C-alpha positions as CSV (number, residue, x, y, z in Angstrom):
1,M,-33.0,-8.1,-1.7
2,G,-30.8,-10.3,0.5
3,P,-28.4,-9.1,3.1
4,F,-25.3,-9.8,1.0
5,D,-26.6,-8.3,-2.3
6,R,-25.0,-5.0,-1.7
7,F,-21.6,-6.5,-0.6
8,N,-18.6,-5.6,-2.8
9,D,-16.1,-8.3,-3.7
10,R,-13.8,-7.5,-0.7
11,A,-16.6,-7.7,1.8
12,K,-17.7,-11.1,0.3
13,R,-14.1,-12.3,0.5
14,V,-14.0,-11.3,4.2
15,L,-17.1,-13.5,4.8
16,A,-15.3,-16.4,3.1
17,L,-12.2,-15.9,5.2
18,A,-14.4,-15.7,8.3
19,Q,-15.8,-19.0,7.4
20,D,-12.3,-20.4,6.9
21,E,-11.3,-19.1,10.4
22,T,-14.4,-20.8,11.9
23,I,-13.3,-24.1,10.4
24,R,-9.7,-23.5,11.6
25,F,-11.0,-23.3,15.2
26,N,-13.5,-26.2,14.7
27,H,-16.4,-23.8,15.6
28,K,-19.9,-24.5,14.4
29,Q,-21.1,-20.9,13.8
30,I,-19.5,-17.9,12.2
31,G,-19.5,-15.2,14.8
32,P,-18.3,-11.6,15.1
33,E,-14.9,-12.9,16.3
34,H,-14.4,-14.8,13.0
35,L,-15.5,-11.8,11.0
36,L,-12.8,-9.8,12.9
37,L,-10.2,-12.3,11.9
38,G,-11.5,-12.2,8.3
39,L,-11.2,-8.4,8.2
40,V,-7.6,-8.4,9.4
41,R,-6.7,-11.4,7.2
42,E,-8.1,-9.9,4.0
43,G,-5.1,-7.6,3.9
44,E,-6.0,-4.9,1.4
45,G,-9.4,-3.3,2.2
46,V,-10.1,-0.2,4.2
47,A,-10.7,-2.3,7.4
48,A,-7.4,-4.1,7.0
49,R,-5.5,-0.8,6.4
50,V,-7.1,0.6,9.6
51,F,-6.0,-2.4,11.6
52,N,-2.5,-2.1,10.1
53,T,-2.4,1.6,11.1
54,L,-3.5,0.7,14.7
55,G,-0.8,-2.0,15.0
56,V,-3.1,-5.0,14.9
57,D,-1.8,-8.2,13.2
58,L,-3.5,-11.5,12.5
59,G,-1.4,-13.5,15.0
60,K,-2.4,-11.3,17.9
61,V,-6.1,-11.5,17.0
62,R,-6.0,-15.3,16.6
63,A,-4.3,-15.7,19.9
64,A,-6.9,-13.5,21.6
65,V,-9.8,-15.4,19.9
66,E,-8.4,-18.7,21.0
67,A,-7.8,-17.5,24.5
68,K,-11.5,-16.4,24.8
69,F,-13.4,-19.0,22.8
70,G,-11.0,-22.0,22.7
71,R,-11.2,-24.6,19.9
72,G,-14.0,-27.0,19.1
73,G,-13.6,-30.7,19.8
74,A,-14.5,-32.1,16.4
75,E,-13.6,-30.9,12.9
76,A,-16.3,-28.6,11.6
77,D,-18.1,-29.4,8.4
78,R,-18.2,-26.4,6.0
79,T,-21.7,-27.3,4.8
80,E,-23.1,-27.2,8.3
81,I,-21.7,-23.9,9.4
82,R,-24.2,-21.1,9.9
83,L,-24.1,-17.4,10.8
84,S,-24.6,-16.7,14.5
85,P,-27.4,-14.3,15.5
86,E,-24.7,-11.8,16.6
87,L,-23.1,-11.8,13.1
88,K,-26.4,-11.4,11.4
89,Q,-26.8,-8.2,13.6
90,V,-23.4,-7.1,12.5
91,I,-24.4,-7.5,8.8
92,D,-27.6,-5.5,9.4
93,H,-25.5,-2.7,11.0
94,A,-23.0,-2.8,8.1
95,N,-25.8,-2.3,5.6
96,D,-27.1,0.6,7.7
97,E,-23.6,2.1,8.0
98,A,-23.2,2.1,4.2
99,K,-26.6,3.8,3.8
100,R,-25.7,6.4,6.5
101,L,-22.4,7.2,4.6
102,S,-24.3,7.4,1.3
103,H,-22.2,4.6,-0.1
104,G,-23.6,2.4,-2.9
105,A,-22.1,-0.9,-1.7
106,V,-21.1,-2.5,1.6
107,G,-17.3,-2.7,1.9
108,T,-14.9,-3.9,4.6
109,E,-15.1,-0.5,6.3
110,H,-18.9,-0.9,6.8
111,L,-18.4,-4.4,8.2
112,L,-15.9,-3.1,10.7
113,L,-18.2,-0.3,11.7
114,G,-21.0,-2.8,12.1
115,L,-18.8,-5.0,14.2
116,V,-18.0,-2.2,16.5
117,R,-21.6,-1.2,16.7
118,E,-22.9,-4.7,17.6
119,G,-20.4,-4.8,20.5
120,S,-19.8,-8.5,21.3
121,V,-16.2,-8.3,20.3
122,T,-15.6,-5.2,22.5
123,P,-13.7,-7.3,25.1
124,L,-11.4,-8.7,22.4
125,L,-10.7,-5.2,21.0
126,E,-10.0,-3.9,24.4
127,Q,-7.6,-6.8,24.9
128,L,-5.8,-5.6,21.7
129,G,-5.7,-2.1,23.1
130,L,-8.5,-0.6,21.0
131,D,-11.8,1.0,21.7
132,A,-14.9,1.6,19.6
133,E,-14.4,5.3,19.2
134,Q,-10.8,4.9,18.2
135,I,-11.7,2.4,15.5
136,R,-14.6,4.5,14.1
137,G,-12.4,7.5,14.0
138,A,-9.7,5.6,12.1
139,V,-12.2,4.3,9.6
140,I,-13.6,7.7,8.9
141,A,-10.1,9.1,8.5
142,A,-9.2,6.3,6.1
143,L,-12.3,7.0,4.1
144,G,-11.1,10.6,3.8
145,Q,-14.4,12.1,4.9
146,P,-13.5,15.2,6.9
147,P,-15.9,16.7,9.4
148,P,-17.5,18.9,8.4
149,R,-17.9,19.3,4.6
150,P,-16.4,22.6,3.4
151,T,-18.8,25.2,2.0
152,V,-18.9,26.2,-1.6
153,A,-17.3,29.5,-0.7
154,E,-14.4,27.5,0.7
155,T,-13.8,25.5,-2.4
156,R,-13.2,27.8,-5.3
157,P,-14.0,26.4,-8.8
158,I,-11.7,25.4,-11.6
159,G,-13.2,26.5,-14.8
160,G,-16.5,27.2,-13.1
161,R,-16.8,23.8,-11.4
162,P,-16.4,23.2,-7.7
163,S,-13.1,21.5,-6.8
164,H,-14.5,19.6,-3.8
165,L,-11.0,19.1,-2.4
166,G,-11.7,20.3,1.1
167,W,-8.6,22.5,0.8
168,R,-8.1,25.5,-1.4
169,P,-5.1,25.2,-3.7
170,P,-3.6,28.6,-4.8
171,Y,-5.1,28.4,-8.3
172,E,-4.0,32.0,-8.9
173,S,-0.5,30.6,-8.9
174,Y,-1.1,28.0,-11.6
175,D,-1.1,28.3,-15.3
176,E,-4.0,26.9,-17.4
177,N,-2.1,23.6,-18.2
178,L,-1.6,22.9,-14.5
179,K,-5.2,23.7,-13.7
180,R,-6.3,21.2,-16.4
181,V,-4.0,18.5,-15.0
182,L,-5.6,18.9,-11.6
183,E,-9.0,18.3,-13.2
184,L,-7.6,15.2,-14.9
185,A,-6.1,14.0,-11.6
186,R,-9.6,14.3,-10.1
187,D,-11.0,12.3,-13.0
188,E,-8.3,9.6,-12.4
189,A,-9.3,9.3,-8.8
190,V,-13.0,8.9,-9.7
191,R,-12.1,6.4,-12.4
192,L,-10.5,4.2,-9.8
193,D,-13.3,4.8,-7.2
194,H,-10.7,6.4,-4.8
195,N,-12.1,8.9,-2.3
196,Y,-9.0,11.1,-2.4
197,I,-6.7,12.7,-4.9
198,G,-3.1,11.6,-4.2
199,T,0.3,12.1,-5.9
200,E,-0.5,9.0,-8.0
201,H,-3.5,10.6,-9.5
202,Q,-1.5,13.8,-10.1
203,L,1.0,11.8,-12.0
204,A,-1.7,10.1,-14.2
205,G,-3.3,13.5,-14.8
206,L,0.1,15.0,-15.7
207,I,0.7,12.4,-18.4
208,R,-2.7,13.1,-19.9
209,G,-2.1,16.9,-19.8
210,Q,-0.3,19.4,-22.0
211,G,2.9,21.4,-21.6
212,L,6.5,20.7,-20.7
213,G,5.8,18.3,-17.9
214,P,4.0,15.7,-20.1
215,Q,6.6,16.2,-22.8
216,A,9.4,15.6,-20.3
217,L,7.8,12.3,-19.2
218,H,7.3,11.2,-22.8
219,N,11.0,11.9,-23.5
220,L,11.9,9.9,-20.3
221,G,9.9,6.9,-21.6
222,V,6.9,7.2,-19.2
223,D,3.5,6.6,-20.7
224,L,-0.1,6.5,-19.3
225,A,-0.5,2.8,-19.7
226,K,2.6,2.0,-17.6
227,V,1.6,4.4,-14.8
228,R,-2.0,3.2,-14.7
229,T,-0.9,-0.5,-14.6
230,A,1.5,0.3,-11.7
231,L,-1.2,2.4,-9.9
232,E,-3.8,-0.3,-10.1
233,F,-1.4,-3.0,-9.0
234,I,-0.1,-1.0,-6.0
235,I,-3.4,0.4,-4.8
236,G,-6.2,-1.3,-6.7
237,R,-9.7,0.0,-7.1
238,G,-11.8,1.5,-4.3
239,D,-14.5,-0.5,-2.6
240,S,-17.4,1.5,-4.0
241,K,-18.3,4.2,-6.5
242,I,-17.3,7.7,-5.4
243,G,-18.9,11.0,-6.3
244,I,-16.8,14.0,-7.1
245,D,-18.2,15.8,-4.0
246,E,-16.7,13.1,-1.8
247,L,-13.1,13.7,-2.9
248,T,-10.4,15.2,-0.6
249,I,-6.8,15.9,-1.4
250,S,-4.1,13.9,0.4
251,P,-1.5,15.7,2.6
252,R,1.3,14.6,0.2
253,A,-0.5,15.9,-2.8
254,K,-0.8,19.2,-1.1
255,V,2.9,19.3,-0.4
256,V,3.6,18.5,-4.1
257,L,1.6,21.5,-5.2
258,E,3.5,23.7,-2.7
259,F,6.8,22.4,-4.1
260,A,5.6,23.0,-7.6
261,V,4.9,26.7,-6.9
262,D,8.3,27.0,-5.2
263,E,10.0,25.3,-8.2
264,A,8.3,27.8,-10.5
265,K,9.6,30.7,-8.5
266,R,13.2,29.3,-8.5
267,L,13.0,28.9,-12.3
268,G,11.8,32.5,-12.7
269,R,8.3,31.7,-13.8
270,P,5.3,33.8,-12.5
271,L,3.0,30.8,-12.6
272,A,3.5,27.1,-11.8
273,G,3.1,24.8,-14.8
274,T,3.1,21.1,-15.5
275,E,7.0,20.9,-15.6
276,H,7.0,22.3,-12.0
277,L,4.4,19.7,-10.9
278,L,6.7,17.0,-12.3
279,L,9.6,18.3,-10.2
280,G,7.3,18.7,-7.2
281,L,6.2,15.1,-7.4
282,L,9.9,14.0,-7.3
283,D,10.9,16.6,-4.7
284,E,8.3,15.2,-2.3
285,G,9.9,11.8,-2.7
286,Q,7.6,9.7,-0.4
287,G,4.4,9.5,-2.4
288,I,3.2,6.7,-4.7
289,A,4.0,8.9,-7.7
290,S,7.7,9.2,-6.9
291,G,7.9,5.5,-6.3
292,I,6.3,4.7,-9.6
293,L,8.6,7.1,-11.4
294,E,11.7,5.7,-9.8
295,S,10.5,2.2,-10.7
296,L,10.4,3.4,-14.3
297,G,14.0,4.8,-14.0
298,V,13.0,8.5,-13.6
299,T,15.0,10.0,-10.8
300,L,14.8,13.6,-9.7
301,D,18.1,14.4,-11.4
302,R,17.0,13.0,-14.7
303,A,13.7,14.8,-14.6
304,R,15.3,18.1,-13.7
305,T,17.9,17.8,-16.5
306,E,15.1,17.0,-19.0
307,V,12.9,19.9,-17.8
308,I,15.9,22.4,-17.9
309,D,16.7,21.1,-21.4
310,L,13.2,21.7,-22.6
311,L,13.1,25.2,-21.0
312,Q,16.2,26.1,-22.8
313,K,14.9,24.8,-26.1
314,S,11.7,26.8,-25.6
315,G,13.6,30.0,-25.0
316,T,12.9,30.3,-21.3
317,P,16.1,29.0,-19.6
318,P,16.5,29.1,-15.8
319,P,17.7,32.5,-14.5
320,A,21.3,33.1,-13.6
321,G,22.1,31.8,-10.2
322,Y,19.4,29.2,-10.3
323,T,19.8,26.6,-7.5
324,T,17.9,23.5,-6.7
325,P,15.6,23.6,-3.7
326,P,17.2,22.4,-0.4
327,Y,14.4,19.9,0.2
328,A,15.3,18.2,-3.1
329,K,18.5,17.1,-1.4
330,S,17.8,16.6,2.2
331,G,14.1,17.2,2.9
332,G,12.4,20.5,3.6
333,G,9.3,22.1,5.0
334,G,9.0,19.1,7.3
335,A,8.3,16.8,4.4
336,P,10.6,13.8,4.3
337,H,12.4,13.1,1.1
338,R,13.6,9.8,-0.4
339,V,16.9,10.4,-2.0
340,S,17.5,7.0,-3.5
341,G,14.7,4.7,-2.8
342,G,12.9,5.5,0.5
343,P,12.8,2.5,2.8
344,F,15.5,0.8,0.8
345,D,18.0,3.3,2.1
346,R,17.8,1.5,5.4
347,F,18.9,-1.8,3.8
348,S,22.5,-3.0,4.0
349,D,24.2,-4.2,0.8
350,R,23.3,-7.8,1.9
351,G,19.6,-6.8,2.4
352,K,19.5,-5.1,-1.1
353,R,21.1,-8.2,-2.5
354,V,18.1,-10.3,-1.3
355,L,15.8,-8.0,-3.2
356,A,17.9,-8.2,-6.4
357,L,17.9,-12.0,-6.2
358,A,14.2,-12.0,-5.5
359,Q,13.7,-9.9,-8.7
360,Q,15.7,-12.5,-10.6
361,E,13.6,-15.2,-9.2
362,A,10.4,-13.4,-10.3
363,I,11.7,-12.9,-13.8
364,G,12.8,-16.5,-14.1
365,M,9.3,-17.6,-13.1
366,G,7.7,-15.3,-15.6
367,H,6.1,-13.2,-12.8
368,D,5.8,-9.4,-13.2
369,Y,5.8,-8.9,-9.4
370,I,7.9,-9.7,-6.4
371,G,5.9,-11.7,-3.9
372,T,6.9,-13.1,-0.5
373,E,7.8,-16.4,-2.3
374,H,10.4,-14.6,-4.4
375,I,11.9,-13.0,-1.3
376,L,12.2,-16.4,0.3
377,L,14.0,-17.8,-2.7
378,G,16.2,-14.8,-2.8
379,L,17.3,-15.5,0.8
380,L,18.0,-19.2,-0.1
381,R,20.1,-18.1,-3.1
382,L,22.0,-15.7,-1.0
383,A,23.0,-18.7,1.2
384,D,24.0,-20.7,-1.9
385,H,26.2,-17.7,-2.9
386,G,28.1,-18.1,0.3
387,D,26.6,-15.6,2.7
388,E,27.9,-17.2,5.9
389,K,25.2,-16.0,8.4
390,V,22.3,-16.9,6.2
391,L,23.9,-20.2,5.3
392,R,24.2,-21.1,9.1
393,I,20.5,-20.2,9.6
394,V,19.3,-22.2,6.6
395,K,21.3,-25.2,7.6
396,D,20.0,-25.0,11.1
397,L,16.5,-25.0,9.8
398,G,17.1,-27.8,7.3
399,L,16.0,-25.7,4.3
400,Q,17.1,-26.3,0.7
401,Y,16.6,-24.1,-2.3
402,E,15.4,-26.8,-4.7
403,A,12.9,-28.3,-2.3
404,L,11.3,-25.0,-1.4
405,R,11.3,-23.8,-5.0
406,G,9.4,-27.0,-6.0
407,A,6.8,-26.3,-3.3
408,I,6.4,-22.7,-4.4
409,V,6.0,-23.7,-8.0
410,R,3.3,-26.1,-7.1
411,M,1.4,-23.2,-5.4
412,V,2.3,-20.5,-7.9
413,P,2.8,-21.9,-11.4
414,M,5.5,-20.5,-13.6
415,K,4.5,-18.5,-16.6
416,A,6.0,-18.5,-20.1
417,A,5.8,-14.7,-20.4
418,K,9.0,-12.8,-20.8
419,V,9.2,-10.1,-18.1
420,E,11.5,-7.1,-18.1
421,A,12.9,-5.7,-14.8
422,S,11.2,-2.4,-15.4
423,Q,7.8,-4.2,-15.3
424,I,8.4,-5.7,-11.8
425,T,6.3,-4.3,-8.9
426,L,6.0,-5.3,-5.3
427,T,2.8,-7.0,-4.0
428,P,1.0,-5.5,-1.0
429,R,2.2,-8.4,1.1
430,T,5.8,-7.9,0.1
431,K,5.5,-4.2,1.1
432,K,4.2,-5.4,4.4
433,V,7.1,-7.8,4.8
434,I,9.5,-4.9,4.1
435,E,7.8,-2.9,6.8
436,I,8.1,-5.8,9.3
437,A,11.8,-6.4,8.4
438,I,12.5,-2.7,9.2
439,D,10.6,-3.2,12.5
440,E,12.7,-6.3,13.2
441,A,15.9,-4.4,12.6
442,R,14.8,-1.6,14.9
443,A,13.9,-4.1,17.6
444,K,17.4,-5.5,17.5
445,L,19.0,-2.1,17.4
446,A,20.5,-2.9,14.0
447,P,21.7,0.1,11.9
448,H,20.4,-1.6,8.7
449,V,18.0,-4.2,7.5
450,E,19.8,-7.5,7.0
451,P,18.7,-10.7,5.3
452,E,17.9,-12.3,8.6
453,H,15.3,-9.6,9.3
454,F,13.6,-10.5,6.0
455,L,13.4,-14.1,7.2
456,L,11.8,-13.1,10.5
457,A,9.4,-10.8,8.6
458,L,8.3,-13.6,6.3
459,V,7.3,-15.9,9.1
460,R,5.5,-13.0,10.9
461,E,3.5,-12.3,7.8
462,S,2.2,-15.8,8.0
463,E,-0.5,-15.5,5.4
464,G,1.9,-15.0,2.4
465,I,3.0,-17.9,0.3
466,A,6.5,-17.8,1.9
467,G,5.0,-18.1,5.4
468,Q,2.9,-21.1,4.4
469,V,5.8,-22.8,2.7
470,L,8.1,-22.3,5.7
471,E,5.5,-23.6,8.0
472,S,5.0,-26.7,5.8
473,F,8.7,-27.4,6.1
474,G,8.6,-27.1,9.9
475,A,10.3,-23.7,10.0
476,T,8.0,-22.1,12.6
477,G,8.4,-18.6,13.9
478,Q,9.9,-19.9,17.1
479,R,12.5,-22.1,15.3
480,I,13.5,-19.3,12.9
481,R,13.9,-16.7,15.6
482,A,16.1,-19.2,17.6
483,A,18.2,-20.0,14.5
484,V,18.7,-16.2,13.8
485,D,19.7,-15.6,17.4
486,A,22.1,-18.6,17.4
487,A,23.7,-17.2,14.2
488,G,24.7,-14.0,16.1
């Protein structure tokens, strides 16, 4: 068996990106430093998520690599590039790390652990403000493997089978329908090779279950296919097969279950059922599930109205004096709540307009997602619609809608498919751009995210299509920041 035979697709992609980075620097060998760049650049694996959590971005790493290793004199030939002895050692360590963690395949997380263990990039990591123990701890946390494993006595069974959640839900407070939904949520996590049970799995399990919760979702137009499609698009599949005994429950999923029990008490029910889980998912407001539901047009108010209507029809109406939980309005129990769209509440009307125009661009191109390219076109259309500040910035940079749209279409062809607005989801890179735009607004002490913060974010997230197109038109990060500052 060769050293790469056990690599999953993401790990193989990281090696391809590492080779690309080697060529970018005109280096002759792929070393640990190039693998580090590949891990950050890959963008979606466990390692990339760890780096994102630790505040490491591709630009910082590239600058550090160039400062330490410089650039080669002649352009590197892809066919002549070889692995350095140090990188071979990293790969050996990665295979060993996967075995030690009892994982069937080598993923980006094992490459990162192998990189740290080999040690030659330690000075680079220290320059980025990181150390080996910090990274290893972050990887283990991301994998959701708590030390130590709880005993069987600590994980009471559902229907005679261990729950393996590492946390004991109050099963005595749940009815049989809800207990079954939790089993189905576990099955959904295993199906996707996820090593945790999150709110998204609870939602998928809820739709598959029985009781008033699934009935309410059906009445609201939510079906399993839509939720699974959104779930796989937003999160994707895990890097390797996961056993049931490796599953943990996410903090947000725990909060949802606590909210479900509270909802049951407020509605005068002795046990929490599937209808209360639905309300709990929306009460929590920050998890993947609430985002998926809101994207499908299901708000907390709509769900609560539907649940109460079903309760009345079933002969068990809410008790006199029933009130909604305080956290369903303004957050409670320390759990933040998204009232009308989470991070989008921070956007000004102009900022929200960019997203609306981006969605129109996506639909017009037959795409069922909003990518960075659609955000860029939304910004340019906002300028065409007369937004004075964006218009000044765009003119200063010499950007024109038709020219950039042509470049984007050459990179991402249009599709003939008809796309409905309800089908549109955000790509991982677009979500990252939104996070960076919020960061730009904070840095400028702005009360809201404005269109110009989007533009700064697009060029900071340089690996997206928008960043590549902007760079090809000479709109570098330095030029864009200067144009934004000049526009006031």
